[in-house]
C-alpha positions as CSV (number, residue, x, y, z in Angstrom):
1,X,-5.0,-14.4,65.6
2,X,-2.7,-15.3,62.8
3,X,-1.4,-12.7,60.5
4,X,-0.9,-11.9,56.9
5,X,0.7,-8.5,56.4
6,X,-0.9,-5.5,54.8
7,X,0.9,-2.3,54.1
8,X,-1.0,0.7,52.8
9,X,0.3,2.7,49.8
10,X,2.9,5.0,49.9
11,X,6.1,13.3,74.4
12,X,5.1,12.0,77.3
13,X,1.7,10.4,78.0
14,X,-1.1,13.0,78.1
15,X,-2.2,14.2,81.5
16,X,-3.9,11.5,83.5
17,X,-7.6,12.0,84.4
18,X,-6.4,12.4,87.9
19,X,-4.2,15.3,87.1
20,X,-3.9,17.9,89.9
21,X,-5.6,21.3,89.8
22,X,-2.2,22.9,89.7
23,X,-1.0,20.9,86.6
24,X,-4.2,21.8,84.8
25,X,-3.6,25.5,85.5
26,X,0.0,25.2,84.4
27,X,-1.1,23.5,81.2
28,X,-3.6,26.3,80.6
29,X,-1.0,29.0,81.1
30,X,1.3,27.2,78.7
31,X,-1.4,26.9,76.1
32,X,-2.3,30.6,76.4
33,X,1.4,31.5,75.8
34,X,1.3,29.7,72.4
35,X,0.3,31.4,69.2
36,X,-3.4,31.0,68.7
37,X,-4.6,28.2,66.4
38,X,-8.0,28.5,64.8
39,X,-10.3,25.7,66.0
40,X,-12.4,23.6,63.7
41,X,-15.3,21.3,64.4
42,X,-16.3,18.2,62.5
43,X,-19.5,18.2,60.5
44,X,-20.4,14.9,62.2
45,X,-20.2,16.5,65.7
46,X,-20.5,20.3,65.4
47,X,-20.2,22.4,68.6
48,X,-20.8,20.4,71.7
49,X,-22.4,17.5,69.7
50,X,-25.1,19.7,68.2
51,X,-24.7,18.0,64.8
52,X,-24.7,14.4,66.1
53,X,-27.9,12.7,65.1
54,X,-29.2,9.3,66.3
55,X,-28.8,7.9,62.8
56,X,-25.3,9.4,62.3
57,X,-22.6,7.3,60.8
58,X,-20.5,8.5,63.8
59,X,-20.9,5.8,66.5
60,X,-21.5,6.2,70.2
61,X,-18.4,5.6,72.3
62,X,-19.2,7.1,75.7
63,X,-20.1,3.8,77.4
64,X,-16.6,2.3,77.0
65,X,-14.6,1.3,80.0
66,X,-15.1,0.3,83.6
67,X,-18.7,0.5,84.7
68,X,-19.6,2.0,81.3
69,X,-17.3,5.0,81.8
70,X,-19.5,6.2,84.7
71,X,-16.7,5.8,87.3
72,X,-12.9,5.4,87.2
73,X,-11.3,2.1,88.3
74,X,-10.9,2.0,92.1
75,X,-7.7,2.7,94.0
76,X,-8.0,0.3,96.9
77,X,-5.6,0.0,99.8
78,X,-3.9,-3.3,100.5
79,X,-5.7,-5.4,103.1
80,X,-3.0,-8.2,103.2
81,X,0.5,-8.5,101.8
82,X,2.1,-11.3,99.8
83,X,4.8,-11.4,102.4
84,X,2.1,-12.7,104.8
85,X,2.0,-15.8,102.6
86,X,5.8,-16.3,102.4
87,X,6.9,-14.1,99.4
88,X,10.4,-12.8,99.8
89,X,10.8,-10.3,96.9
90,X,14.6,-10.7,97.1
91,X,15.2,-11.3,93.4
92,X,16.4,-14.8,94.0
93,X,13.7,-16.9,95.8
94,X,11.0,-18.3,93.6
95,X,7.8,-16.6,94.9
96,X,5.3,-18.3,92.6
97,X,3.7,-20.5,95.2
98,X,3.6,-17.7,97.7
99,X,1.7,-15.5,95.4
100,X,-0.6,-18.3,94.3
101,X,-1.3,-19.0,98.0
102,X,-2.2,-15.3,98.5
103,X,-4.6,-15.4,95.6
104,X,-6.3,-18.5,97.0
105,X,-6.5,-17.6,100.7
106,X,-7.1,-13.9,100.3
107,X,-9.5,-14.2,97.4
108,X,-11.8,-11.2,97.2
109,X,-9.3,-8.9,98.9
110,X,-6.8,-6.3,97.8
111,X,-3.4,-8.0,98.1
112,X,-0.3,-5.7,98.4
113,X,3.0,-6.5,96.8
114,X,5.7,-4.5,98.6
115,X,8.7,-3.0,96.9
116,X,11.1,-5.7,95.6
117,X,11.8,-8.1,92.8
118,X,9.6,-11.3,92.8
119,X,10.8,-14.2,90.8
120,X,7.8,-16.0,89.2
121,X,8.0,-19.3,87.2
122,X,4.4,-19.9,86.4
123,X,1.0,-18.3,85.7
124,X,-0.9,-16.2,88.1
125,X,-4.7,-16.4,87.8
126,X,-7.0,-13.8,89.4
127,X,-10.4,-15.5,89.0
128,X,-12.3,-14.5,92.1
129,X,-14.4,-11.3,92.1
130,X,-13.0,-8.3,93.9
131,X,-9.5,-9.7,93.9
132,X,-6.8,-7.0,93.3
133,X,-3.0,-7.2,93.2
134,X,-1.4,-3.8,93.9
135,X,2.2,-2.9,94.1
136,X,4.1,0.2,95.3
137,X,4.7,1.5,91.8
138,X,6.3,0.2,88.6
139,X,9.7,1.4,89.6
140,X,9.6,-0.3,93.0
141,X,7.6,-3.5,92.6
142,X,8.8,-5.9,89.8
143,X,7.4,-9.3,89.0
144,X,10.1,-11.1,87.0
145,X,8.7,-14.0,85.0
146,X,11.4,-16.6,84.1
147,X,9.4,-18.8,81.6
148,X,7.0,-18.2,78.8
149,X,3.5,-19.7,78.3
150,X,4.7,-22.3,75.7
151,X,7.2,-23.8,78.2
152,X,4.6,-23.7,81.0
153,X,1.6,-25.0,79.0
154,X,2.6,-26.1,75.5
155,X,-0.2,-25.4,72.9
156,X,0.4,-26.0,69.2
157,X,-1.4,-24.0,66.5
158,X,-1.0,-23.0,62.9
159,X,-1.3,-19.7,61.2
160,X,-3.9,-19.0,58.4
161,X,-1.1,-19.7,56.0
162,X,-0.3,-23.1,57.5
163,X,2.8,-22.2,59.4
164,X,3.3,-24.1,62.7
165,X,3.3,-21.9,65.8
166,X,1.7,-21.7,69.2
167,X,-1.6,-20.2,70.3
168,X,0.5,-18.0,72.7
169,X,1.7,-16.2,69.6
170,X,-1.5,-14.2,69.7
171,X,-3.3,-14.8,73.0
172,X,-2.9,-15.4,76.7
173,X,-1.1,-13.7,79.6
174,X,1.2,-14.8,82.4
175,X,-1.3,-12.9,84.6
176,X,-5.0,-13.6,83.8
177,X,-7.9,-11.5,85.2
178,X,-11.2,-13.3,85.1
179,X,-12.3,-16.8,84.1
180,X,-14.5,-16.1,81.1
181,X,-14.4,-13.6,78.2
182,X,-17.9,-12.3,79.1
183,X,-19.7,-13.6,76.0
184,X,-22.5,-15.3,77.9
185,X,-25.7,-14.4,79.5
186,X,-28.7,-16.0,81.2
187,X,-32.5,-15.9,80.9
188,X,-32.4,-15.5,77.1
189,X,-35.6,-14.0,75.6
190,X,-36.5,-13.5,72.0
191,X,-36.9,-9.9,70.6
192,X,-40.1,-9.8,68.6
193,X,-40.0,-6.3,67.1
194,X,-37.7,-4.8,64.6
195,X,-35.4,-1.8,65.5
196,X,-32.9,0.3,63.6
197,X,-29.3,1.2,64.6
198,X,-29.5,4.4,66.6
199,X,-32.9,3.5,68.2
200,X,-33.2,2.4,71.8
201,X,-36.4,0.4,72.3
202,X,-37.8,-3.0,71.2
203,X,-40.4,-5.5,72.3
204,X,-39.6,-8.9,73.8
205,X,-41.5,-12.1,74.1
206,X,-41.6,-11.8,77.9
207,X,-40.1,-8.9,79.9
208,X,-40.9,-10.3,83.3
209,X,-37.4,-11.6,83.7
210,X,-35.9,-8.1,83.5
211,X,-35.8,-5.0,85.6
212,X,-34.9,-1.4,85.3
213,X,-31.2,-0.7,85.8
214,X,-30.2,-4.2,85.0
215,X,-27.4,-5.0,82.5
216,X,-28.4,-7.0,79.4
217,X,-26.8,-8.4,76.4
218,X,-28.4,-7.9,73.0
219,X,-27.3,-10.4,70.3
220,X,-27.9,-11.0,66.7
221,X,-26.7,-14.1,64.7
222,X,-26.1,-14.2,61.0
223,X,-28.4,-16.0,58.5
224,X,-27.3,-18.7,56.1
225,X,-27.1,-16.0,53.4
226,X,-24.6,-14.1,55.6
227,X,-26.7,-10.9,55.5
228,X,-25.4,-9.8,58.9
229,X,-21.8,-9.9,57.8
230,X,-22.9,-7.9,54.7
231,X,-24.7,-5.4,57.0
232,X,-21.8,-4.7,59.4
233,X,-19.6,-4.1,56.3
234,X,-22.3,-1.9,54.8
235,X,-22.5,-4.0,51.6
236,X,-18.8,-4.4,51.0
237,X,-17.4,-7.4,52.9
238,X,-14.4,-8.2,50.7
239,X,-13.4,-11.8,50.5
240,X,-15.1,-13.8,53.4
241,X,-14.4,-17.3,52.0
242,X,-12.3,-18.3,55.1
243,X,-14.6,-17.0,57.8
244,X,-16.0,-20.5,58.2
245,X,-19.3,-22.2,58.4
246,X,-20.1,-21.2,62.1
247,X,-22.6,-18.4,62.1
248,X,-21.2,-14.9,62.7
249,X,-22.8,-13.1,65.6
250,X,-22.4,-9.7,67.3
251,X,-23.6,-8.5,70.7
252,X,-23.9,-5.3,72.7
253,X,-24.0,-4.8,76.5
254,X,-26.7,-2.4,77.5
255,X,-28.7,-1.2,80.5
256,X,-32.5,-1.1,81.0
257,X,-33.9,2.4,81.3
258,X,-37.6,1.5,81.3
259,X,-40.0,-1.4,80.9
260,X,-43.6,-0.9,79.7
261,X,-45.4,-4.1,79.2
262,X,-43.2,-6.1,76.9
263,X,-41.5,-3.0,75.6
264,X,-37.9,-2.6,76.8
265,X,-36.2,0.8,76.5
266,X,-32.4,1.1,76.9
267,X,-30.4,4.0,78.1
268,X,-28.2,4.0,75.0
269,X,-28.4,3.6,71.2
270,X,-28.3,0.2,69.5
271,X,-25.2,-0.4,67.4
272,X,-27.0,-2.5,64.8
273,X,-30.4,-3.2,63.4
274,X,-32.6,-5.9,64.9
275,X,-34.1,-7.9,62.1
276,X,-36.1,-11.2,62.3
277,X,-33.6,-12.9,59.9
278,X,-30.9,-12.5,62.5
279,X,-32.8,-14.1,65.4
280,X,-32.3,-11.2,67.8
281,X,-32.3,-12.1,71.5
282,X,-31.6,-10.4,74.8
283,X,-30.4,-11.9,78.0
284,X,-29.3,-10.9,81.5
285,X,-25.6,-10.0,81.5
286,X,-24.4,-11.5,84.8
287,X,-20.8,-12.5,84.2
288,X,-19.4,-13.5,87.6
289,X,-15.8,-12.5,86.9
290,X,-16.0,-8.8,87.9
291,X,-14.2,-6.2,89.9
292,X,-10.8,-7.8,89.4
293,X,-7.8,-5.5,89.1
294,X,-4.0,-5.1,89.0
295,X,-2.1,-1.9,89.6
296,X,1.3,-0.3,90.2
297,X,3.9,-2.9,89.3
298,X,6.2,-4.0,86.4
299,X,5.9,-7.3,84.6
300,X,9.4,-8.1,83.4
301,X,10.8,-10.9,81.1
302,X,14.3,-12.1,80.3
303,X,16.3,-10.0,77.8
304,X,16.5,-12.9,75.3
305,X,16.5,-11.8,71.6
306,X,13.2,-11.7,69.8
307,X,13.1,-14.6,67.4
308,X,10.5,-13.2,65.0
309,X,6.9,-13.3,63.7
310,X,5.0,-16.4,64.9
311,X,8.1,-17.8,66.7
312,X,7.1,-16.4,70.1
313,X,7.6,-18.2,73.4
314,X,4.5,-16.7,75.1
315,X,6.3,-14.0,77.1
316,X,3.0,-12.2,77.4
317,X,2.1,-9.7,80.1
318,X,-1.6,-10.0,81.1
319,X,-5.0,-10.8,79.8
320,X,-8.3,-9.2,81.0
321,X,-11.5,-11.3,80.7
322,X,-14.9,-10.9,82.4
323,X,-16.6,-7.6,83.0
324,X,-15.7,-4.4,84.9
325,X,-12.1,-5.5,85.4
326,X,-9.1,-3.2,85.1
327,X,-5.4,-2.6,85.0
328,X,-3.8,0.7,86.1
329,X,-0.1,1.8,85.9
330,X,1.3,-1.5,84.7
331,X,4.7,-1.6,82.9
332,X,5.5,-4.6,80.8
333,X,9.2,-5.1,79.7
334,X,10.7,-7.4,77.1
335,X,7.4,-9.1,76.2
336,X,6.4,-11.0,73.1
337,X,2.9,-9.5,73.5
338,X,2.0,-6.9,76.1
339,X,-1.7,-7.1,77.0
340,X,-4.9,-8.7,75.7
341,X,-8.3,-7.3,76.7
342,X,-11.1,-9.7,75.8
343,X,-13.8,-8.7,78.3
344,X,-16.6,-6.2,78.5
345,X,-16.5,-2.7,80.1
346,X,-12.9,-3.2,81.1
347,X,-10.3,-0.5,81.4
348,X,-6.5,-0.4,80.9
349,X,-5.1,3.0,82.2
350,X,-1.5,4.0,82.2
351,X,0.0,0.9,80.4
352,X,3.7,1.3,79.4
353,X,5.4,-1.3,77.0
354,X,9.1,-1.1,76.8
355,X,12.0,-3.4,75.7
356,X,15.7,-3.9,76.3
357,X,15.9,-7.1,74.3
358,X,17.6,-7.4,70.9
359,X,15.2,-6.7,68.1
360,X,14.4,-9.0,65.2
361,X,15.8,-8.0,61.8
362,X,12.4,-6.4,61.1
363,X,13.2,-3.9,63.8
364,X,10.4,-5.3,66.0
365,X,10.8,-6.6,69.6
366,X,7.5,-8.4,69.8
367,X,4.3,-9.5,68.1
368,X,1.2,-7.8,69.6
369,X,1.6,-4.8,71.9
370,X,-1.9,-4.1,73.1
371,X,-4.9,-6.0,71.8
372,X,-8.4,-4.8,72.6
373,X,-10.7,-7.6,71.5
374,X,-13.6,-7.0,73.8
375,X,-16.9,-5.0,73.9
376,X,-17.0,-1.4,75.1
377,X,-13.5,-1.5,76.6
378,X,-11.1,1.4,77.1
379,X,-7.4,1.7,76.8
380,X,-6.1,5.1,77.8
381,X,-2.9,7.0,78.8
382,X,-0.6,4.4,77.2
383,X,2.9,4.6,76.0
384,X,4.4,2.0,73.6
385,X,8.1,2.7,73.8
386,X,9.2,-0.1,71.4
387,X,8.0,-1.6,68.2
388,X,5.8,-4.6,67.8
389,X,4.7,-6.2,64.5
390,X,1.2,-4.9,65.6
391,X,1.4,-2.2,68.2
392,X,-2.4,-1.9,68.8
393,X,-4.8,-4.5,67.5
394,X,-8.6,-4.8,67.1
395,X,-10.1,-7.9,65.5
396,X,-13.1,-10.2,65.8
397,X,-15.2,-9.4,68.9
398,X,-13.7,-5.9,69.0
399,X,-16.9,-3.8,69.3
400,X,-17.4,-0.3,70.6
401,X,-14.0,-0.1,72.2
402,X,-11.8,3.1,72.6
403,X,-8.1,3.6,72.3
404,X,-7.4,7.0,73.7
405,X,-4.6,9.4,74.8
406,X,-1.5,7.6,74.0
407,X,1.8,7.7,72.1
408,X,4.3,5.4,70.5
409,X,7.6,5.2,68.6
410,X,6.0,4.4,65.2
411,X,2.6,3.1,66.0
412,X,0.7,0.6,63.8
413,X,-3.1,0.6,64.3
414,X,-3.6,-3.0,63.3
415,X,-7.1,-3.9,62.1
416,X,-6.9,-7.7,62.0
417,X,-10.0,-8.6,59.8
418,X,-12.9,-10.8,61.0
419,X,-15.2,-7.7,61.4
420,X,-14.0,-5.4,64.2
421,X,-16.9,-3.0,64.4
422,X,-17.3,0.6,65.5
423,X,-14.0,1.1,67.4
424,X,-12.4,4.5,68.1
425,X,-8.8,5.8,68.0
426,X,-8.6,9.3,69.4
427,X,-6.0,11.8,70.6
428,X,-2.9,9.7,69.7
429,X,0.7,10.7,69.0
430,X,1.7,8.1,66.4
431,X,5.4,8.9,66.6
432,X,7.1,8.7,63.2
433,X,3.9,7.9,61.2
434,X,5.6,5.4,59.0
435,X,3.2,2.5,59.3
436,X,0.0,3.8,60.7
437,X,-2.5,1.5,59.0
438,X,-0.2,-1.6,58.5
439,X,-2.5,-4.5,59.4
440,X,-2.5,-8.2,59.5
441,X,-5.1,-11.0,59.7
442,X,-5.8,-14.0,57.5
443,X,-6.9,-13.2,54.0
444,X,-10.4,-14.4,53.2
445,X,-11.8,-13.0,56.5
446,X,-13.2,-9.8,55.1
447,X,-11.8,-6.3,54.9
448,X,-9.5,-5.3,57.7
449,X,-12.3,-3.6,59.6
450,X,-16.1,-3.5,59.4
451,X,-18.0,-0.2,59.5
452,X,-17.6,2.5,62.1
453,X,-13.8,2.5,62.5
454,X,-13.2,6.1,63.6
455,X,-9.9,7.9,63.6
456,X,-10.1,11.2,65.4
457,X,-7.1,13.5,66.1
458,X,-4.1,11.4,65.1
459,X,-0.8,13.2,64.8
460,X,2.7,12.2,63.8
461,X,6.1,13.6,63.0
462,X,5.5,12.9,59.4
463,X,2.4,13.0,57.2
464,X,1.0,9.6,56.5
465,X,-1.2,8.1,53.7
466,X,-4.7,6.9,54.3
467,X,-5.1,3.2,53.8
468,X,-6.4,1.7,50.5
469,X,-9.9,0.6,49.8
470,X,-9.2,-3.0,51.1
471,X,-8.9,-1.5,54.6
472,X,-12.5,-0.7,55.4
473,X,-16.1,-0.4,54.0
474,X,-18.5,2.6,53.9
475,X,-18.7,4.2,57.3
476,X,-14.9,4.4,57.9
477,X,-14.2,7.8,59.4
478,X,-11.1,10.0,59.4
479,X,-11.3,13.4,61.2
480,X,-8.3,15.5,62.1
481,X,-5.6,13.1,61.0
482,X,-2.1,14.2,59.8
483,X,-2.6,12.7,56.4
484,X,-0.9,13.7,53.2
485,X,-2.7,14.9,50.1
486,X,-6.2,13.4,50.0
487,X,-8.5,14.0,47.0
488,X,-12.2,13.3,47.5
489,X,-12.2,11.6,44.1
490,X,-9.7,9.0,45.5
491,X,-11.7,8.1,48.6
492,X,-13.5,4.8,48.6
493,X,-17.2,5.1,48.4
494,X,-18.8,5.8,51.7
495,X,-15.7,6.9,53.6
496,X,-15.9,10.1,55.6
497,X,-12.7,12.3,55.6
498,X,-12.4,15.8,57.0
499,X,-9.1,17.6,56.4
500,X,-8.7,19.3,59.8
501,X,-5.3,19.9,61.4
502,X,-5.0,17.7,64.5
503,X,-4.1,20.7,66.7
504,X,-7.1,22.6,65.4
505,X,-9.7,19.9,66.0
506,X,-12.3,20.6,68.6
507,X,-13.0,18.5,70.6
508,X,-9.6,16.9,70.6
509,X,-10.8,13.7,72.2
510,X,-14.1,12.4,70.8
511,X,-14.6,9.8,73.6
512,X,-14.3,12.4,76.4
513,X,-16.6,14.8,74.5
514,X,-19.3,12.2,74.1
515,X,-18.9,11.2,77.7
516,X,-19.1,14.8,78.9
517,X,-22.2,15.3,76.7
518,X,-23.9,12.3,78.2
519,X,-23.0,13.4,81.7
520,X,-24.3,16.9,81.1
521,X,-28.0,16.2,81.3
522,X,-29.6,19.1,83.2
523,X,-29.1,18.6,86.9
524,X,-31.4,19.9,89.6
525,X,-30.4,23.4,90.2
526,X,-28.7,23.8,86.8
527,X,-29.3,27.3,85.5
528,X,-29.6,28.7,89.0
529,X,-25.9,28.5,90.0
530,X,-26.2,24.8,90.8
531,X,-23.7,21.9,90.6
532,X,-24.5,21.2,87.0
533,X,-22.8,24.4,85.8
534,X,-19.1,25.2,85.2
535,X,-17.7,27.6,87.9
536,X,-14.4,29.4,88.3
537,X,-12.2,27.8,91.0
538,X,-9.2,29.6,92.4
539,X,-6.5,28.1,94.6
540,X,-4.5,29.7,97.3
541,X,-1.8,30.8,94.8
542,X,-4.3,32.7,92.7
543,X,-4.5,30.3,89.8
544,X,-8.0,29.9,88.3
545,X,-9.7,27.1,86.4
546,X,-13.2,26.5,85.1
547,X,-14.6,23.2,86.2
548,X,-17.9,21.4,87.1
549,X,-18.5,20.4,90.7
550,X,-19.3,16.7,91.4
551,X,-19.4,16.7,95.2
552,X,-17.0,16.5,98.2
553,X,-15.0,13.4,98.8
554,X,-12.4,12.4,101.3
555,X,-9.7,14.0,99.2
556,X,-11.4,17.3,98.6
557,X,-13.6,18.8,96.0
558,X,-14.4,16.6,93.0
559,X,-13.9,18.7,89.8
560,X,-14.3,18.1,86.1
561,X,-12.7,20.3,83.5
562,X,-14.3,21.1,80.2
563,X,-12.3,18.4,78.4
564,X,-13.6,15.7,80.7
565,X,-10.7,15.3,83.1
566,X,-11.8,14.6,86.7
567,X,-9.8,15.0,89.8
568,X,-10.0,15.7,93.6
569,X,-8.5,18.9,94.9
570,X,-7.9,19.5,98.6
571,X,-10.3,22.0,100.1
572,X,-7.5,23.6,102.1
573,X,-5.6,24.5,98.9
574,X,-8.6,26.5,97.5
575,X,-9.0,30.2,98.4
576,X,-11.8,31.1,100.8
577,X,-14.3,32.0,98.2
578,X,-13.9,28.7,96.3
579,X,-14.1,26.7,99.6
580,X,-17.3,28.4,100.4
581,X,-18.6,27.7,96.8
582,X,-17.8,24.0,97.2
583,X,-19.6,23.7,100.5
584,X,-22.6,25.6,99.2
585,X,-22.9,23.3,96.1
586,X,-22.4,20.2,98.3
587,X,-25.5,21.2,100.3
C-alpha cells in the first residue's frame, strides 16, 4: 500500500454498546438539559428509513462486523494462563517462547494473560479457530515488543514511485489473527441469470451444493475492456493505467434465505450488478480461520523516534485475517502502524492508538493508524490520540465496511485508490478538521474511492472543505458533515451533499439505524405488548429509559435503546414493575 499524497483544497470515545442502564439515563438527562436543536433527516433515509429504496445510491451497511452484526464479539473467561506455560510478566524475562507454547498447546481455548509486563521479541500468530488471548485490561496487561517486523522477517519492497522500502511499511502485525484473508471459497458454481444491484435473487447452474442459512461468496471478475472497474466508478474511473493486467474482481459475503429449484434468494441486497461479461460465480464461504480474538491488553513498542514516511521498521500492532474474528479494548503505543483488518465480518471495538515517541518533522508519529481493508468489517469506539500520515485507511478490497463512533486529534480519512467500494464513516469527531480527506495511494490506480463512499455525521472543531473531483465518482455521499460553504454548482456530477448540522442529523449513526431497522421486523406478539415493542424501564432509583427487550441472560435483562445500543441490566436493580415486565416478556 504505497502512497502518493493528495491534499484537498483549501472528547472521550462515545458510549460503548455495553453501556450501563444508569449511564444511558444520565446521558438522557444531560441531553434534556441542553437547549433544543431541531432535528433533520436525510432525503436518502427519511424517518426510520422510510425513504430508503432498494435501488438507492445509499448502500446497505447493517451486515458489517462479527457474525454480520447479529451479535457482539464474545467476552470469554480464561481457561488457562500463559503463566502455566512459563511466562513471567516481570518486564525483564523474554516471554516470547512461553506465549508461543501457550498458543500451540492451548489452541482453541481462551488463554489468560495476567497483569504484568511481558517482553516479546518475535511474532505471535493466532491461527487456530476459537483461540483467544485475553488480558486483565490495557492498564494492567502490557505486551512489550522489542523488535519490528523488518528485523524479525526482512522483506524488501518499493513504493509506486520507485522508492526502496519494506512491505511492513503498509502491512502486517506483530500479532496476527487468522491464516488467510478470507478471499477464497469452495464449491464454485456459475450464476446464469442477470441481477441488478439492490436485488437479492439469481439463478445458478446447480443449487444442489447449497443450503438455506449457509454463508456464500458472490464474485464478479472484470472483462478485458475493464467494464467492471468502470461500473464501480459509475463511469468515471480516473487514470487506471497502473492498476495492472490482472483482472479486477469484487466479491460480497452473503447468506442464503431460500432455494427454489436453481433460484437462490439471499437475505440481503447485492452490492453490484451480475452481468454475463463479468463471469459471476457463487461459492460456499467456509474460511477455517474463525472465532479468533484478542482483548484487554496493551501492545507497546520502544520510544524510538519516528523516522518518516516509508522508513518504518514494522513496529505494527496487529492484523486480523479470516472471518468472524475480533479485537476488543486493545491499546497500541508507539507504533509505526496500529492495526490492519483484512478479513470478512471482523470487528475491532475499543481500539486506542497513542504515542510517546518523538514525531517526524511532519508532525506524524507513524504511517497507517487503522486500515480496514476487508469485506463487511466494523471498527467502532476508537480513539486515535496521535497523528499518522494516514489515520484511517480504506483501499483495494475495502468493501462494505464501517468506521463508526470514534475520535482523533486531527483525523485523515485516507482513501488509498484501487477501488475501495461502498464504505461508511459515521458519527466521528475528527478533532481539528485540518486534513479530513488527505489521501494517498499510487497515481494511476483510479480515483481515491469508487462509488458508495458515505460520510454521515462528521464533526470537527473547524469547518473543513469537501475534497476535489479527483477524490470520488458519482455516488459519493456527504450528509451532516461540518463542511464550509458548499455550492451545488461546485459539486462534481453525481455527488450527493446535504447541508445538515451534525448535531441535528437524525439518525446520528447510519450503521446503527440500518442495523436497528433490519432487526425490527415484526416479532410474534408485536403490537400486543410483546417483546418487539419499546417499553419504559425504571430502575430502583426512579430513572426511566425506553428500550426494546431481547430476553433474560445470566447478567439480567437484555435491553436495546432506540439508537441501537444493547446492554444487560441486573434484574435486582429494576423496580418491581419493570422486573415483572421482563419476566412476562421472557415467557
